[in-house]
N, C-alpha and C positions, 0 to 999 in steps of 0.2 A: 455593510457595517452600519448598524444603527447610530443616529445622530445622538450626541449627548446633550442632555437638557442642562440649562444654566443652573447653578446652585441656587436654593431658594433664598438664602441670605448671603448675598455676596458681601465680601468684606471691602471697605473702601481702602484704596491705596494711600498710605502715608505720604504726604507731600511736604517735604523739607529740604534743607540744604543737602541731605545725604542721599536723597532719592536717585539722583542721576549719577552718582559717583559709580566708577567701575570696581566696586568692592563687594565682597560677599554679604549676605544679609546678616550673618552672625556679627560681623564688624560694624555693620550699620546699627544694629541693636545696641552694641557696646558704646558707640559714639553717641547715640541718642540718650543712653543712661547717664553717661559723663556729662552731657550738656544739661540734663535735668537734675544734676547734683545727686546721683546715685552710684553705688558701687557697680563697676562694669562687669563684675563676675556673678553677683547674686541679685542686685537691683535694690538693695537696702540703702536708706539714706546715708549720705557720707558728706563730708566737707571736701573730700579730695576724690580722685578716681577709684579708691578702695575703701571699704569699710574697715572698722578696727580689726575684725576677725581675719580677714584676707590680708590685710597689711602686716599684720603680726605673722601670719603663716609665711608671707613672702620673705619677711626679714629673717625668720627662723631658717628658711631653705636657703637663702643666700649665705647665711652664717655657716651653715653645714657644708655648702658647695666650696667655699673659699677656705674651710678649715679654721676658721675664727672660733675660739672657744670663750674668749672674753665677752661678758655680758655687761652691758652698761644698763643699771636699773633706773636710773633717773632721765632717761630720754623722754622726749615728748610723747611718743607711742606708749611707753610704758605708764606714764602718768595718765593719759587718756584711758587706757584699759583699766587702770587701778581706780579712776573715777567713775568709769561706767559699771564696775562691778559692786561698788559702794552704793550707787543709786538704784541697781536692780535687786 
C-alpha cells in the first residue's frame, strides 16, 4: 500500500483548556463559542450562551412542550427583540 503524503497546509491544533478534555469536537466548539461571548448554536455575538433568535426559539419550544399558552409581552427577551428590530 502506498504511503500517504502529509497535507500541504496542515492545520495547527487549538491548544486551550478544552483540548485535553474527553468530550466530542462539537462540544469543544460550543464551549469555545460560549467563552468567546458567542451563541453556541450559530456563533453570532451574544451576551449569554444563546443569541436572541435562538433564545426566542428555545422559549417558544419550551412553552409549546409544557402546554403554556400565556405569553408575557414585557419580558427582558421580548424587550431585547423589540429593540433589535427597531435598530435594524
